[in-house]
C-alpha positions in Angstrom: -0.8 18.3 10.5 2.8 17.3 9.9 4.7 18.4 6.8 5.2 14.8 5.6 1.5 14.1 5.8 0.6 17.2 3.9 3.1 16.2 1.2 1.3 12.9 0.7 -2.0 14.6 -0.2 -0.7 17.8 -1.8 -2.7 17.9 -5.0 -4.7 15.3 -7.0 -1.7 13.3 -8.3 -0.1 12.9 -4.9 -3.4 11.9 -3.4 -4.1 9.3 -6.1 -0.6 7.9 -5.8 -0.9 7.8 -2.0 -4.3 6.0 -2.0 -3.2 3.6 -4.7 -0.1 2.6 -2.8 -2.1 2.2 0.4 -4.5 -0.1 -1.5 -1.6 -2.1 -3.0 0.1 -2.5 0.4 -3.1 -3.6 2.0 -3.7 -6.2 -0.7 -0.1 -7.5 -0.4 -0.4 -7.8 3.4 -3.7 -9.7 3.0 -2.0 -12.2 0.6 1.4 -12.5 2.4 0.4 -12.6 6.1 -1.7 -15.8 5.8 1.0 -17.5 3.8 4.0 -16.2 5.8 2.6 -16.3 9.4 -0.9 -17.8 9.9 -0.6 -21.0 7.8 3.2 -21.3 8.1 5.1 -24.2 9.6 7.8 -23.1 12.1 8.9 -26.6 13.2 11.8 -28.5 11.5 9.5 -31.2 10.2 9.6 -32.2 6.5 6.2 -33.9 6.5 4.5 -30.8 8.0 6.2 -28.7 5.4 5.0 -30.9 2.6 1.4 -30.8 4.0 1.5 -27.0 4.0 2.8 -26.7 0.5 0.9 -24.1 -1.5 -0.9 -22.8 1.6 1.9 -21.7 4.0 5.6 -21.1 4.2 8.1 -23.5 5.7 10.3 -21.6 8.1 11.8 -24.6 9.7 14.6 -24.7 7.1 15.6 -21.2 8.2 16.0 -22.3 11.8 17.9 -25.4 10.7 20.3 -23.7 8.2 20.7 -20.2 9.7 24.4 -20.5 9.9 24.7 -21.4 6.2 22.3 -18.6 5.3 24.3 -16.0 7.2 27.9 -17.1 6.7 27.7 -19.2 3.6 30.4 -21.8 3.3 32.9 -19.7 5.2 34.3 -21.6 8.2 32.6 -20.8 11.5 
């Protein structure tokens, strides 16, 4: 086994912390993936985004406003 893997389970406290964090990350992924990817709207469509409200993310605004997000109001 590698040294980093051994460090994750070296003793009871490290094992409990490792398993707890794995459970936490699995729970977060199960909550965020459906919202952020599976039920998300990627098109620039306001009506579709309004229909997905509360169930999925609206990523169309990122595609529409990416220059503003990256550069702010600085001239292109």
